[in-house]
Residue frames as qw, qx, qy, qz and C-alpha x, y, z in Angstrom:
[[0.777, 0.362, -0.462, 0.230, 74.10, 100.03, -89.69],
 [0.772, -0.592, -0.115, 0.203, 75.89, 98.81, -86.57],
 [0.362, 0.785, -0.280, 0.419, 78.85, 100.97, -85.68],
 [0.618, -0.037, -0.527, 0.583, 81.73, 100.90, -83.26],
 [0.357, -0.886, -0.258, -0.146, 80.81, 102.74, -80.08],
 [0.561, 0.268, -0.297, 0.725, 83.50, 105.16, -78.95],
 [0.397, -0.854, -0.106, -0.319, 83.23, 106.64, -75.47],
 [0.435, 0.380, -0.569, 0.585, 86.11, 107.65, -73.24],
 [0.636, -0.658, -0.400, 0.054, 85.98, 107.21, -69.49],
 [0.545, -0.546, -0.080, 0.631, 87.47, 110.06, -67.53],
 [0.342, 0.912, 0.119, 0.193, 88.83, 113.35, -68.74],
 [0.613, -0.517, 0.110, 0.587, 91.97, 115.45, -68.75],
 [0.284, 0.912, -0.133, -0.264, 93.85, 118.18, -70.61],
 [0.876, 0.140, 0.220, 0.406, 96.33, 117.12, -73.24],
 [0.016, -0.969, 0.138, 0.206, 99.31, 119.43, -73.47],
 [0.288, 0.747, -0.583, -0.135, 101.86, 117.62, -75.57],
 [0.897, 0.140, -0.420, -0.012, 103.65, 114.34, -76.20],
 [0.532, 0.288, -0.628, 0.490, 105.72, 112.47, -73.66],
 [0.208, -0.305, 0.486, -0.792, 103.66, 113.42, -70.60],
 [0.619, -0.309, -0.682, -0.238, 101.73, 110.92, -68.47],
 [0.076, -0.339, 0.546, -0.762, 101.49, 112.64, -65.09],
 [0.606, 0.083, 0.577, -0.542, 97.99, 111.18, -64.61],
 [0.160, -0.138, 0.866, 0.452, 98.11, 108.33, -67.13],
 [0.238, 0.484, 0.841, 0.026, 94.40, 107.54, -67.51],
 [0.163, 0.852, 0.285, -0.409, 93.22, 111.15, -67.80],
 [0.045, -0.648, 0.467, 0.601, 96.13, 112.07, -70.07],
 [0.250, 0.019, 0.894, 0.370, 95.46, 109.07, -72.26],
 [0.267, 0.671, 0.682, -0.113, 91.80, 109.99, -72.66],
 [0.101, 0.863, 0.002, -0.495, 92.71, 113.54, -73.57],
 [0.151, -0.443, 0.694, 0.547, 95.33, 112.33, -76.06],
 [0.310, 0.301, 0.882, 0.188, 92.76, 110.02, -77.62],
 [0.234, 0.819, 0.454, -0.262, 90.27, 112.86, -78.03],
 [0.032, 0.818, -0.278, -0.503, 93.03, 114.90, -79.69],
 [0.841, 0.514, -0.122, -0.118, 93.70, 112.08, -82.16],
 [0.109, 0.691, -0.700, 0.146, 97.09, 111.30, -80.61],
 [0.941, -0.139, -0.143, -0.273, 96.47, 107.59, -80.49],
 [0.757, 0.239, -0.484, 0.368, 100.05, 106.37, -80.14],
 [0.065, 0.402, -0.493, 0.769, 100.71, 108.71, -77.22],
 [0.701, -0.325, 0.084, -0.629, 97.41, 107.72, -75.67],
 [0.930, -0.002, -0.368, -0.016, 98.51, 104.08, -75.80],
 [0.477, 0.321, -0.552, 0.604, 101.73, 104.90, -73.99],
 [0.273, -0.350, 0.386, -0.809, 99.73, 106.54, -71.20],
 [0.868, -0.172, -0.092, -0.457, 97.20, 103.70, -71.07],
 [0.792, 0.167, -0.537, 0.239, 100.12, 101.29, -70.78],
 [0.141, 0.331, -0.553, 0.751, 101.29, 103.27, -67.74],
 [0.603, -0.260, 0.182, -0.732, 97.77, 103.12, -66.28],
 [0.921, -0.007, -0.322, -0.217, 97.56, 99.35, -66.93],
 [0.552, 0.301, -0.638, 0.445, 100.90, 98.83, -65.18],
 [0.205, -0.333, 0.487, -0.781, 99.33, 100.19, -61.99],
 [0.412, 0.108, 0.808, -0.407, 96.62, 97.50, -62.02],
 [0.085, 0.262, 0.848, 0.453, 94.16, 95.70, -64.27],
 [0.273, 0.428, 0.331, -0.795, 91.14, 97.78, -65.26],
 [0.485, 0.504, 0.702, 0.135, 88.32, 97.06, -67.70],
 [0.211, 0.936, 0.150, -0.239, 88.11, 100.76, -68.57],
 [0.181, -0.713, 0.522, 0.432, 91.83, 100.97, -69.42],
 [0.414, -0.021, 0.842, 0.345, 91.75, 97.87, -71.62],
 [0.390, 0.704, 0.591, -0.055, 88.51, 99.06, -73.21],
 [0.118, 0.935, -0.061, -0.329, 89.95, 102.47, -74.03],
 [0.252, -0.551, 0.671, 0.427, 93.24, 101.07, -75.26],
 [0.496, 0.264, 0.802, 0.201, 91.35, 98.67, -77.49],
 [0.337, 0.869, 0.314, -0.182, 89.60, 101.67, -79.01],
 [0.020, -0.850, 0.366, 0.378, 92.89, 103.36, -79.79],
 [0.411, -0.206, 0.820, 0.342, 94.26, 100.21, -81.39],
 [0.476, 0.547, 0.686, 0.057, 91.15, 99.94, -83.54],
 [0.208, 0.931, 0.072, -0.290, 91.43, 103.58, -84.62],
 [0.088, -0.703, 0.598, 0.375, 94.93, 102.79, -85.88],
 [0.760, 0.362, -0.404, -0.359, 93.72, 99.76, -87.82],
 [0.129, 0.355, -0.898, 0.228, 95.29, 97.29, -85.35],
 [0.754, -0.230, -0.279, -0.549, 92.38, 94.87, -85.18],
 [0.764, -0.045, -0.616, 0.188, 94.26, 92.07, -83.44],
 [0.264, 0.091, -0.529, 0.801, 95.53, 94.26, -80.61],
 [0.433, -0.229, 0.034, -0.871, 92.06, 95.77, -80.21],
 [0.812, -0.186, -0.454, -0.316, 90.47, 92.32, -79.93],
 [0.606, 0.011, -0.645, 0.465, 93.03, 91.27, -77.31],
 [0.017, 0.111, -0.412, 0.904, 92.21, 94.29, -75.15],
 [0.615, -0.202, -0.159, -0.746, 88.45, 93.88, -75.55],
 [0.781, -0.124, -0.612, -0.029, 88.81, 90.25, -74.41],
 [0.392, 0.015, -0.598, 0.699, 90.67, 91.40, -71.30],
 [0.255, -0.151, 0.167, -0.940, 88.07, 94.05, -70.58],
 [0.707, -0.194, -0.421, -0.534, 85.24, 91.55, -71.00],
 [0.658, -0.123, -0.693, 0.268, 86.73, 89.23, -68.38],
 [0.207, -0.031, -0.482, 0.851, 87.00, 92.08, -65.87],
 [0.368, 0.252, 0.296, -0.845, 83.49, 93.38, -66.60],
 [0.149, 0.122, 0.928, 0.318, 81.45, 90.58, -68.23],
 [0.180, 0.666, 0.688, -0.224, 78.11, 92.40, -67.93],
 [0.035, 0.622, -0.118, -0.773, 79.19, 95.47, -69.93],
 [0.692, 0.548, 0.468, -0.028, 77.24, 95.35, -73.21],
 [0.289, 0.914, -0.211, -0.189, 79.45, 97.98, -74.83],
 [0.284, -0.563, 0.755, 0.180, 82.53, 95.81, -74.40],
 [0.606, 0.167, 0.776, 0.046, 80.76, 92.83, -75.94],
 [0.529, 0.796, 0.239, -0.173, 79.42, 95.00, -78.77],
 [0.161, 0.873, -0.412, -0.205, 82.84, 96.38, -79.68],
 [0.448, -0.344, 0.813, 0.138, 84.48, 92.96, -79.45],
 [0.630, 0.399, 0.666, 0.030, 82.01, 91.50, -81.94],
 [0.389, 0.901, 0.043, -0.188, 82.28, 94.60, -84.12],
 [0.092, -0.757, 0.601, 0.238, 86.10, 94.37, -84.25],
 [0.579, -0.081, 0.804, 0.109, 85.90, 90.67, -85.13],
 [0.635, 0.656, 0.394, -0.101, 83.95, 91.57, -88.27],
 [0.249, 0.914, -0.264, -0.182, 86.96, 93.51, -89.57],
 [0.447, -0.475, 0.722, 0.231, 89.42, 90.62, -89.57],
 [0.432, 0.417, -0.582, -0.548, 90.07, 89.12, -93.02],
 [0.238, 0.044, -0.970, -0.029, 89.79, 85.51, -91.82],
 [0.613, -0.217, 0.007, -0.759, 86.08, 84.89, -91.32],
 [0.370, -0.137, 0.873, -0.287, 84.82, 82.01, -89.20],
 [0.404, 0.018, -0.721, -0.562, 82.92, 79.24, -90.98],
 [0.240, -0.277, -0.904, 0.218, 81.24, 77.69, -87.93],
 [0.350, -0.562, -0.262, -0.702, 77.75, 78.90, -87.01],
 [0.065, -0.238, 0.707, -0.663, 77.48, 79.38, -83.21],
 [0.342, -0.391, -0.850, -0.087, 74.95, 77.13, -81.48],
 [0.284, -0.619, -0.063, -0.729, 72.29, 79.37, -79.85],
 [0.818, -0.516, -0.232, -0.106, 71.87, 76.97, -76.92],
 [0.768, -0.065, -0.214, 0.600, 75.61, 76.92, -76.27],
 [0.181, 0.455, -0.041, 0.871, 75.75, 80.71, -76.46],
 [0.527, -0.640, -0.147, -0.540, 72.85, 81.04, -74.00],
 [0.877, -0.388, -0.233, 0.159, 74.48, 78.59, -71.60],
 [0.617, 0.157, -0.167, 0.753, 77.80, 80.41, -71.83],
 [0.081, -0.574, -0.002, -0.815, 76.18, 83.76, -71.07],
 [0.726, -0.588, -0.210, -0.287, 74.39, 82.21, -68.08],
 [0.858, -0.236, -0.211, 0.404, 77.67, 80.89, -66.66],
 [0.492, 0.149, -0.068, 0.855, 79.38, 84.24, -67.15],
 [0.235, -0.839, -0.319, -0.372, 76.86, 86.39, -65.34],
 [0.576, -0.804, 0.092, 0.115, 79.39, 86.55, -62.51],
 [0.255, 0.819, -0.513, 0.023, 83.09, 87.49, -62.85],
 [0.791, 0.205, -0.565, 0.114, 85.65, 84.71, -62.75],
 [0.191, 0.318, -0.659, 0.655, 87.21, 85.74, -59.45],
 [0.553, -0.196, 0.309, -0.749, 83.82, 85.86, -57.76],
 [0.895, 0.063, -0.307, -0.318, 82.94, 82.44, -59.18],
 [0.614, 0.254, -0.666, 0.341, 86.13, 80.95, -57.75],
 [0.069, -0.249, 0.582, -0.771, 85.61, 82.53, -54.33],
 [0.688, -0.104, 0.078, -0.714, 81.91, 81.67, -54.29],
 [0.833, 0.101, -0.523, -0.147, 82.57, 78.02, -55.17],
 [0.413, 0.206, -0.719, 0.519, 84.93, 77.68, -52.22],
 [0.274, -0.160, 0.445, -0.838, 82.58, 79.36, -49.75],
 [0.777, -0.016, -0.122, -0.617, 79.54, 77.39, -50.92],
 [0.713, 0.141, -0.685, 0.053, 81.43, 74.11, -50.66],
 [0.175, 0.137, -0.709, 0.670, 82.22, 74.84, -47.02],
 [0.483, -0.064, 0.246, -0.838, 78.61, 75.88, -46.30],
 [0.812, 0.049, -0.409, -0.413, 77.28, 72.71, -47.91],
 [0.551, 0.135, -0.762, 0.313, 79.64, 70.65, -45.78],
 [0.109, -0.116, 0.564, -0.811, 78.41, 72.44, -42.65],
 [0.675, -0.011, -0.025, -0.737, 74.77, 71.82, -43.62],
 [0.784, 0.088, -0.597, -0.143, 75.46, 68.11, -44.20],
 [0.302, 0.147, -0.752, 0.566, 77.17, 67.91, -40.84],
 [0.384, -0.089, 0.347, -0.851, 74.07, 69.43, -39.26],
 [0.793, 0.030, -0.321, -0.516, 71.93, 66.79, -40.97],
 [0.690, 0.106, -0.702, 0.144, 74.07, 63.92, -39.69],
 [0.152, 0.133, -0.660, 0.724, 74.34, 65.33, -36.18],
 [0.373, 0.068, 0.391, -0.839, 70.73, 66.42, -35.61],
 [0.230, 0.263, 0.928, 0.127, 68.86, 64.31, -38.14],
 [0.295, 0.658, 0.336, -0.606, 66.73, 67.31, -39.11],
 [0.608, 0.479, 0.544, 0.324, 65.56, 67.33, -42.74],
 [0.124, 0.980, 0.075, -0.136, 65.86, 71.09, -42.88],
 [0.337, -0.686, 0.520, 0.381, 69.64, 70.71, -42.95],
 [0.588, 0.111, 0.728, 0.334, 69.30, 68.23, -45.80],
 [0.388, 0.811, 0.420, 0.121, 67.23, 70.61, -47.92],
 [0.098, -0.953, 0.173, 0.228, 69.63, 73.43, -47.10],
 [0.507, -0.410, 0.640, 0.407, 72.56, 71.28, -48.17],
 [0.559, 0.428, 0.647, 0.293, 70.82, 70.50, -51.48],
 [0.214, 0.954, 0.211, -0.007, 70.12, 74.17, -52.17],
 [0.243, -0.846, 0.384, 0.280, 73.66, 75.22, -51.35],
 [0.619, -0.136, 0.689, 0.351, 75.00, 72.29, -53.35],
 [0.526, 0.675, 0.479, 0.193, 73.07, 73.42, -56.43],
 [0.058, 0.993, -0.081, -0.069, 74.53, 76.91, -56.09],
 [0.505, -0.589, 0.552, 0.305, 77.98, 75.39, -55.61],
 [0.666, 0.218, 0.631, 0.334, 77.65, 73.45, -58.88],
 [0.363, 0.889, 0.251, 0.119, 76.66, 76.65, -60.72],
 [0.161, -0.933, 0.296, 0.127, 79.61, 78.59, -59.33],
 [0.632, -0.329, 0.630, 0.308, 81.94, 75.68, -60.08],
 [0.625, 0.498, 0.526, 0.291, 80.70, 75.51, -63.68],
 [0.171, 0.983, 0.051, 0.041, 81.11, 79.29, -63.99],
 [0.408, -0.755, 0.455, 0.235, 84.65, 79.04, -62.64],
 [0.685, -0.002, 0.645, 0.339, 85.47, 76.29, -65.14],
 [0.488, 0.765, 0.378, 0.185, 84.03, 78.35, -68.00],
 [0.010, -0.987, 0.155, 0.034, 86.09, 81.40, -67.07],
 [0.605, -0.510, 0.537, 0.293, 89.22, 79.26, -66.65],
 [0.678, 0.326, 0.546, 0.368, 88.90, 78.21, -70.30],
 [0.272, 0.931, 0.193, 0.146, 88.41, 81.83, -71.37],
 [0.162, -0.939, 0.303, -0.017, 91.47, 83.12, -69.50],
 [0.941, -0.075, 0.186, 0.273, 93.80, 80.29, -70.51],
 [0.258, -0.728, 0.370, 0.516, 97.40, 81.45, -71.13],
 [0.508, 0.061, 0.726, 0.459, 97.27, 79.54, -74.42],
 [0.356, 0.813, 0.460, -0.008, 94.91, 82.11, -75.99],
 [0.337, -0.384, 0.256, 0.820, 96.56, 84.53, -78.42],
 [0.472, 0.802, 0.295, -0.218, 95.71, 86.86, -81.31],
 [0.649, 0.264, 0.293, 0.651, 97.56, 87.52, -84.57],
 [0.118, -0.860, -0.165, 0.468, 98.77, 91.14, -84.58],
 [0.192, -0.381, 0.511, 0.746, 100.43, 91.49, -88.01],
 [0.552, 0.404, -0.138, -0.716, 98.64, 92.11, -91.34],
 [0.880, 0.265, -0.323, -0.226, 99.70, 88.74, -92.80],
 [0.443, -0.570, 0.676, -0.149, 101.28, 85.76, -91.08],
 [0.705, 0.315, -0.602, -0.203, 102.79, 82.60, -92.59],
 [0.799, -0.406, 0.391, -0.208, 102.56, 79.41, -90.54],
 [0.411, 0.590, -0.688, -0.098, 105.55, 77.13, -91.11],
 [0.907, -0.072, -0.404, -0.094, 106.28, 73.44, -90.62],
 [0.762, -0.202, -0.348, 0.507, 109.12, 74.17, -88.17],
 [0.315, -0.886, -0.163, 0.297, 110.57, 76.91, -85.94],
 [0.383, -0.405, 0.357, 0.750, 112.66, 78.68, -88.57],
 [0.392, 0.633, -0.062, -0.665, 112.14, 80.76, -91.70],
 [0.172, 0.385, -0.789, -0.447, 113.48, 78.03, -94.01],
 [0.314, 0.169, 0.918, -0.171, 110.71, 75.58, -93.16],
 [0.021, 0.334, 0.751, 0.568, 107.84, 74.93, -95.59],
 [0.320, -0.045, 0.118, -0.939, 104.86, 77.31, -95.59],
 [0.099, 0.277, 0.947, -0.130, 101.63, 75.67, -94.41],
 [0.032, 0.771, 0.610, 0.180, 98.98, 78.38, -94.45],
 [0.184, 0.235, -0.074, 0.951, 98.65, 82.17, -94.35],
 [0.231, -0.724, -0.634, 0.142, 96.47, 83.91, -91.74],
 [0.169, 0.608, 0.112, 0.768, 95.80, 87.56, -91.00],
 [0.015, 0.227, -0.424, 0.877, 95.47, 90.25, -88.35],
 [0.555, -0.206, 0.163, -0.789, 92.85, 89.61, -85.67],
 [0.791, -0.036, -0.571, -0.217, 92.63, 85.82, -85.93],
 [0.576, -0.575, 0.440, -0.379, 92.32, 84.23, -82.48],
 [0.710, 0.314, -0.631, 0.011, 94.62, 81.24, -82.10],
 [0.841, -0.530, 0.067, -0.087, 95.82, 78.73, -79.49],
 [0.112, 0.737, -0.658, 0.103, 99.45, 78.44, -78.37],
 [0.977, -0.067, -0.172, -0.105, 100.62, 74.80, -78.33],
 [0.855, -0.193, -0.030, 0.481, 104.38, 75.04, -77.80],
 [0.004, 0.988, -0.141, -0.068, 107.11, 77.64, -77.31],
 [0.826, 0.066, 0.032, 0.559, 110.68, 77.84, -78.54],
 [0.311, -0.540, 0.025, 0.782, 113.13, 80.74, -78.37],
 [0.098, 0.360, -0.302, -0.877, 111.71, 83.39, -80.73],
 [0.380, -0.025, -0.713, -0.588, 109.16, 80.92, -82.18],
 [0.487, 0.027, 0.606, -0.629, 105.72, 79.69, -81.13],
 [0.065, -0.149, -0.921, -0.354, 103.64, 76.75, -82.37],
 [0.401, 0.169, 0.299, -0.849, 100.03, 77.87, -82.79],
 [0.182, 0.325, 0.911, 0.180, 96.77, 76.22, -83.84],
 [0.242, 0.022, -0.165, -0.956, 94.19, 78.16, -85.84],
 [0.645, 0.184, 0.450, -0.590, 90.41, 77.54, -85.74],
 [0.809, 0.426, -0.217, -0.342, 89.67, 74.47, -87.82],
 [0.955, -0.218, 0.175, 0.098, 92.65, 72.46, -86.61],
 [0.715, 0.539, -0.128, 0.427, 95.55, 73.62, -88.80],
 [0.528, -0.816, 0.078, 0.222, 98.72, 74.67, -87.01],
 [0.725, 0.486, -0.088, 0.481, 102.24, 75.85, -87.60],
 [0.589, -0.404, -0.170, 0.679, 105.22, 77.77, -86.25],
 [0.192, 0.886, 0.174, 0.385, 105.33, 81.57, -86.23],
 [0.371, 0.305, -0.374, 0.793, 107.71, 84.19, -84.83],
 [0.298, -0.496, -0.677, 0.454, 106.75, 85.12, -81.28],
 [0.062, -0.304, -0.089, 0.946, 106.55, 88.82, -82.11],
 [0.210, -0.117, -0.589, -0.772, 103.69, 88.24, -84.59],
 [0.500, -0.520, -0.644, -0.253, 101.11, 87.18, -81.99],
 [0.155, -0.474, 0.390, -0.774, 99.94, 88.60, -78.69],
 [0.324, -0.233, -0.884, 0.242, 99.15, 86.46, -75.65],
 [0.327, -0.635, -0.310, -0.627, 95.81, 87.62, -74.28],
 [0.680, -0.673, 0.061, -0.284, 95.99, 86.26, -70.74],
 [0.806, 0.110, -0.406, 0.416, 98.78, 85.18, -68.46],
 [0.538, -0.484, -0.301, 0.621, 100.99, 86.62, -65.71],
 [0.097, -0.563, -0.014, 0.820, 100.27, 90.35, -65.83],
 [0.645, 0.680, 0.310, -0.158, 98.46, 89.74, -69.15],
 [0.345, -0.542, 0.512, 0.570, 101.89, 89.55, -70.72],
 [0.670, 0.649, -0.090, -0.348, 102.32, 89.73, -74.47],
 [0.890, 0.020, 0.330, 0.313, 104.14, 87.13, -76.50],
 [0.561, 0.529, 0.189, 0.608, 105.18, 89.81, -78.95],
 [0.288, 0.063, -0.179, 0.939, 106.21, 93.40, -78.57],
 [0.027, 0.674, 0.562, -0.479, 103.96, 95.97, -76.95],
 [0.253, 0.354, 0.451, 0.780, 102.41, 98.29, -79.49],
 [0.149, -0.085, 0.107, -0.979, 100.24, 101.39, -79.46],
 [0.349, -0.413, -0.778, -0.319, 96.64, 101.28, -78.36],
 [0.032, -0.203, -0.583, 0.786, 94.15, 103.08, -76.17],
 [0.384, -0.105, -0.260, -0.880, 90.61, 104.33, -76.00],
 [0.295, 0.136, 0.848, -0.419, 87.40, 103.07, -74.48],
 [0.244, -0.176, -0.695, -0.653, 84.55, 101.73, -76.51],
 [0.002, -0.400, -0.806, 0.437, 81.10, 102.35, -75.15],
 [0.054, 0.757, 0.569, 0.316, 77.89, 104.25, -75.44]]
């Protein structure tokens, strides 16, 4: 039976609550001691120093150990973007998705999945940089063709152009993945309403871990769309924005830490 893979990166001695002298090492030690909430606090300190796939991966583990499936999924998604070739991250993301009450009804297209994996063989930042560099090189090669008339420059321009199109497609794919509109439900049960207030009519009920799309924001309320097309207003504290400036959260920051891996 497939199981969640739990492996911490780094080490450290845990000597009590409230201490994060070396956040990442202390968080790992706290996790190993079963102090998941304290580990999250230390992982939060480590994440504040800079984005890291290992930190998000570990924190996702700690969230999962506390039964916080939505928060775990959000951190696994962040880790996957920073290290798209890590199979352990992908494994744990898919494993966590199986624990959410709202199951998807659409069967993934194998061809689409294969194409997506092909486009995400390179990280998003590298795809963006590579697309820019290749565009300039293709322009230089075309200039050489027009100036000298040599076919070699033409073939070189075609080859570079093909690479440019791949990097551009990869960049576009990653841009969709890291959209600030992506969010995850982080409460056990969530009621979507017809308007931005508690007195509005209930539309549908969703649950922890469901990945949704943010459509509009109001003070304290957010309009979201769930897979399948239905949408409604929810309190901002009930969902977590996955990507955005500093990977900010729409709701409050909660506990979570631990790295999932072999």
